[in-house]
C-alpha positions as CSV (number, residue, x, y, z in Angstrom):
1,X,-4.6,13.3,14.8
2,X,-7.1,13.1,11.9
3,X,-9.6,10.1,11.3
4,X,-10.6,9.0,7.8
5,X,-12.8,6.4,6.6
6,X,-10.9,4.0,4.2
7,X,-13.7,1.5,3.4
8,X,-17.2,0.6,3.9
9,X,-18.0,-3.1,3.9
10,X,-21.6,-4.3,4.7
11,X,-22.4,-2.8,8.2
12,X,-18.8,-2.1,8.9
13,X,-17.4,1.5,8.4
14,X,-13.6,1.1,8.7
15,X,-11.6,4.0,9.8
16,X,-8.0,4.8,10.5
17,X,-6.4,7.5,12.6
18,X,-3.4,9.4,11.1
19,X,-0.9,10.6,13.8
20,X,1.6,13.3,12.2
21,X,4.5,14.7,14.1
22,X,3.9,18.2,15.3
23,X,7.3,19.5,13.8
24,X,6.4,18.2,10.3
25,X,7.3,20.8,7.5
26,X,5.0,21.4,4.5
27,X,7.6,20.0,2.1
28,X,8.2,16.8,4.3
29,X,7.4,13.3,2.9
30,X,7.8,10.8,6.0
31,X,8.0,7.1,6.5
32,X,4.6,5.6,8.0
33,X,3.9,2.8,10.2
34,X,0.4,1.2,9.7
35,X,-0.7,-0.6,12.7
36,X,-3.3,-3.3,13.2
37,X,-4.4,-4.0,16.9
38,X,-4.7,-7.5,18.3
39,X,-7.5,-9.3,19.9
40,X,-8.1,-12.7,18.2
41,X,-10.1,-11.1,15.4
42,X,-12.9,-10.5,17.9
43,X,-11.9,-7.6,20.2
44,X,-9.8,-4.5,20.4
45,X,-9.8,-1.1,18.8
46,X,-7.5,1.4,17.2
47,X,-7.0,3.7,20.0
48,X,-6.0,1.5,22.9
49,X,-2.9,1.9,25.0
50,X,-0.7,-0.3,22.6
51,X,-1.8,1.8,19.8
52,X,-1.1,5.0,21.4
53,X,2.3,3.7,22.3
54,X,3.4,2.8,18.8
55,X,2.1,5.9,17.1
56,X,3.8,8.2,19.8
57,X,7.1,6.3,19.2
58,X,6.6,6.6,15.5
59,X,6.0,10.5,15.7
60,X,9.1,10.8,18.1
61,X,11.1,9.1,15.5
62,X,10.0,11.1,12.5
63,X,7.4,8.7,11.2
64,X,3.8,9.2,10.7
65,X,1.7,6.6,12.7
66,X,-1.5,5.2,11.4
67,X,-3.9,2.9,13.6
68,X,-6.7,1.1,11.7
69,X,-9.8,-0.7,12.5
70,X,-10.9,-3.8,10.6
71,X,-13.6,-6.3,10.4
72,X,-13.8,-8.4,13.7
73,X,-15.1,-11.5,12.0
74,X,-14.8,-13.8,15.0
75,X,-16.6,-11.5,17.3
76,X,-19.7,-12.9,19.0
77,X,-19.0,-16.4,17.7
78,X,-19.1,-19.4,19.9
79,X,-15.6,-20.7,18.9
80,X,-13.8,-17.4,18.7
81,X,-10.3,-18.0,17.0
82,X,-9.6,-21.1,19.3
83,X,-9.1,-24.7,18.6
84,X,-12.7,-25.3,17.9
85,X,-12.8,-22.6,15.2
86,X,-12.5,-24.6,12.0
87,X,-9.6,-24.2,9.8
88,X,-11.8,-23.0,7.0
89,X,-13.0,-20.2,9.2
90,X,-9.5,-19.3,10.4
91,X,-8.3,-19.2,6.8
92,X,-11.4,-17.0,5.7
93,X,-10.6,-14.7,8.7
94,X,-6.9,-14.3,7.8
95,X,-7.9,-13.7,4.2
96,X,-10.3,-11.0,5.0
97,X,-8.0,-9.2,7.5
98,X,-5.3,-9.2,4.9
99,X,-7.7,-7.4,2.5
100,X,-8.6,-4.9,5.2
101,X,-5.0,-4.2,5.8
102,X,-4.2,-3.7,2.1
103,X,-7.3,-1.5,1.6
104,X,-6.2,0.8,4.5
105,X,-2.6,0.7,3.1
106,X,-4.0,1.5,-0.3
107,X,-6.0,4.4,1.1
108,X,-2.7,5.8,2.6
109,X,-0.9,5.2,-0.7
110,X,-3.6,7.1,-2.8
111,X,-3.5,10.0,-0.5
112,X,0.0,10.1,0.2
113,X,0.5,13.7,-0.9
114,X,-2.2,15.0,1.3
115,X,-0.9,12.8,4.2
116,X,2.7,13.6,3.4
117,X,3.7,10.0,3.3
118,X,6.8,8.5,1.6
119,X,5.2,5.5,-0.1
120,X,8.6,3.8,-0.4
121,X,8.9,3.5,3.2
122,X,5.7,1.9,4.5
123,X,6.0,-0.4,7.5
124,X,3.4,-3.1,8.2
125,X,2.9,-3.5,11.8
126,X,0.6,-5.2,14.4
127,X,0.1,-7.2,17.6
128,X,-1.0,-10.8,17.9
129,X,-3.8,-11.1,15.3
130,X,-2.6,-7.8,13.8
131,X,0.9,-9.0,13.6
132,X,-0.3,-12.3,11.8
133,X,-2.0,-10.1,9.4
134,X,0.9,-7.6,8.9
135,X,3.2,-10.9,8.2
136,X,0.5,-12.3,5.9
137,X,0.0,-9.1,4.0
138,X,3.9,-8.7,3.6
139,X,4.9,-12.3,2.6
140,X,1.7,-14.2,1.5
141,X,-0.7,-11.8,-0.1
142,X,-0.6,-13.9,-3.4
143,X,-1.8,-16.9,-1.2
144,X,-4.8,-14.9,0.0
145,X,-5.8,-12.8,-3.0
146,X,-5.9,-14.1,-6.6
147,X,-6.2,-10.8,-8.2
148,X,-3.6,-8.3,-6.8
149,X,-4.0,-5.7,-9.5
150,X,-5.8,-3.3,-7.0
151,X,-2.6,-3.5,-4.8
152,X,0.3,-3.8,-7.4
153,X,1.8,-0.5,-6.2
154,X,1.9,-1.4,-2.5
155,X,5.4,-2.6,-1.3
156,X,6.1,-2.7,2.3
157,X,9.5,-1.7,3.4
158,X,9.6,-3.4,6.6
159,X,7.5,-5.3,9.4
160,X,6.9,-4.7,13.0
161,X,5.4,-7.7,14.8
162,X,4.6,-8.3,18.5
163,X,3.6,-12.0,19.2
164,X,2.9,-12.7,15.5
165,X,3.2,-15.7,13.0
166,X,2.3,-16.8,9.7
167,X,1.2,-19.8,7.8
168,X,4.0,-20.8,5.5
169,X,7.7,-20.0,5.9
170,X,8.4,-21.0,2.3
171,X,6.5,-17.8,1.2
172,X,9.4,-15.8,2.8
173,X,12.2,-15.7,0.0
174,X,15.1,-13.8,-1.2
175,X,12.8,-11.9,-3.4
176,X,10.3,-10.4,-0.8
177,X,12.5,-10.5,2.2
178,X,12.4,-7.0,4.1
179,X,13.7,-5.9,7.4
180,X,11.6,-7.5,10.3
181,X,11.4,-6.4,13.9
182,X,9.8,-9.0,16.0
183,X,9.0,-9.3,19.7
184,X,7.9,-12.8,21.0
185,X,7.7,-14.7,24.2
186,X,9.4,-18.1,24.3
187,X,6.5,-19.8,26.1
188,X,3.7,-18.4,24.0
189,X,0.8,-21.0,24.1
190,X,-1.4,-19.0,21.7
191,X,0.8,-17.9,18.8
192,X,3.9,-20.2,18.7
193,X,7.4,-18.7,19.1
194,X,8.8,-21.4,16.7
195,X,6.8,-23.6,14.4
196,X,4.0,-25.2,16.1
197,X,0.1,-25.4,15.9
198,X,-1.9,-22.3,16.5
199,X,-2.9,-22.4,20.2
200,X,-1.0,-25.6,20.4
201,X,-4.2,-27.4,19.1
202,X,-4.0,-31.2,18.8
203,X,-4.4,-32.6,15.3
204,X,-8.0,-33.9,15.8
205,X,-9.3,-30.5,16.7
206,X,-11.2,-28.4,13.8
207,X,-8.8,-25.5,14.3
208,X,-5.5,-27.2,13.9
209,X,-3.2,-25.3,11.7
210,X,0.7,-24.8,11.8
211,X,2.0,-21.3,12.3
212,X,5.7,-20.1,12.0
213,X,6.5,-17.4,14.7
214,X,9.6,-15.3,15.5
215,X,12.1,-17.9,16.0
216,X,11.5,-19.6,12.6
217,X,11.1,-16.3,10.7
218,X,14.5,-14.9,12.0
219,X,16.2,-18.2,11.3
220,X,15.0,-17.9,7.6
221,X,16.0,-14.4,7.4
222,X,19.5,-15.3,8.8
223,X,19.9,-17.9,5.9
224,X,18.7,-15.1,3.5
225,X,21.3,-12.8,4.9
226,X,18.4,-10.1,5.4
227,X,17.8,-7.8,8.2
228,X,15.9,-8.8,11.5
229,X,15.8,-7.5,15.0
230,X,14.4,-10.2,17.6
231,X,13.3,-9.2,21.1
232,X,13.3,-12.5,22.6
233,X,11.4,-12.5,25.8
234,X,12.6,-15.5,27.8
235,X,9.9,-17.6,29.3
236,X,7.5,-14.9,28.1
237,X,3.9,-15.8,27.3
238,X,1.5,-14.1,25.0
239,X,1.6,-11.1,27.1
240,X,4.8,-10.1,25.1
241,X,2.0,-8.9,22.5
242,X,1.7,-5.8,24.9
243,X,3.6,-2.8,23.5
244,X,5.9,-1.1,26.0
245,X,7.4,2.3,25.2
246,X,10.8,1.2,26.5
247,X,11.1,-1.5,23.8
248,X,10.3,0.8,20.9
249,X,13.5,2.7,20.8
250,X,15.4,-0.5,19.7
251,X,12.8,-1.2,17.1
252,X,13.1,2.3,15.5
253,X,16.7,2.3,15.8
254,X,16.7,-0.8,13.8
255,X,14.2,0.6,11.3
256,X,16.3,3.8,10.8
257,X,19.3,1.7,10.1
258,X,17.8,-0.9,7.7
259,X,14.7,0.7,6.1
260,X,16.1,4.4,5.8
261,X,19.7,3.8,5.3
262,X,19.7,0.3,3.7
263,X,22.1,-1.3,6.2
264,X,22.0,-5.0,6.9
265,X,21.5,-5.9,10.7
266,X,20.8,-9.1,12.3
267,X,20.5,-8.8,16.0
268,X,18.8,-10.5,19.0
269,X,17.9,-9.0,22.3
270,X,17.0,-11.0,25.3
271,X,14.6,-9.5,27.8
272,X,12.4,-10.9,30.8
273,X,8.6,-10.8,30.9
274,X,7.1,-7.4,32.0
275,X,4.4,-7.2,34.6
276,X,1.1,-6.5,33.1
277,X,-0.2,-3.2,34.1
278,X,-3.2,-2.8,31.8
């Protein structure tokens, strides 16, 4: 593992850790998973247990794993990212997180030769708020960033999301559809499994916004005849955002078939909630 600084923004020095498979050859150019941790844009870090689980699985499957830090704009605020956080603050937080994610991706792209990354096979990935950001960066970047010239070369080849959702399902189209692997609890009260208000806020709350989760996303991909893998955690809560190693084999099998071999796969897996051990 090597650590790099990908940006400095105000008082925030933003770093990323690059995990490379031990058996990589000097001539190899490998696919990469870029991971953003969860934590409601107020907590978490790039070297937690979820992060280690995902980068280890990436290396095992012949991918480079990257785990990034980003600006935690809701840290220390009175409202966090809850129903009392205004819609305007939520949208600004989404916007800045997407910029951080794209800046980290741009660093990987610009240093792809040194890092031995195949820039045609970049997977955007994350958990909870990180998954929301990965989805927004993949399907709604034009909504958040008016001038995309800095990022015009970046094209994601797939998405991994644990308990994620995004703002407008109409931004997912036949032109930008890519393979998506999602894990989501059907009873998630924070980030909706289908289409519902964020945190199930009532319309009179300042933070009332609609989000579209794994159920709605995969239904849209089904109509577009595009690839998806859905790990549907029956009666699962937001704890489904936790990354368990035993769930990652199916995700990377899916990515290997769809991203690396261009096959079209649409599949659902039904699992039960796992006990929280950390």
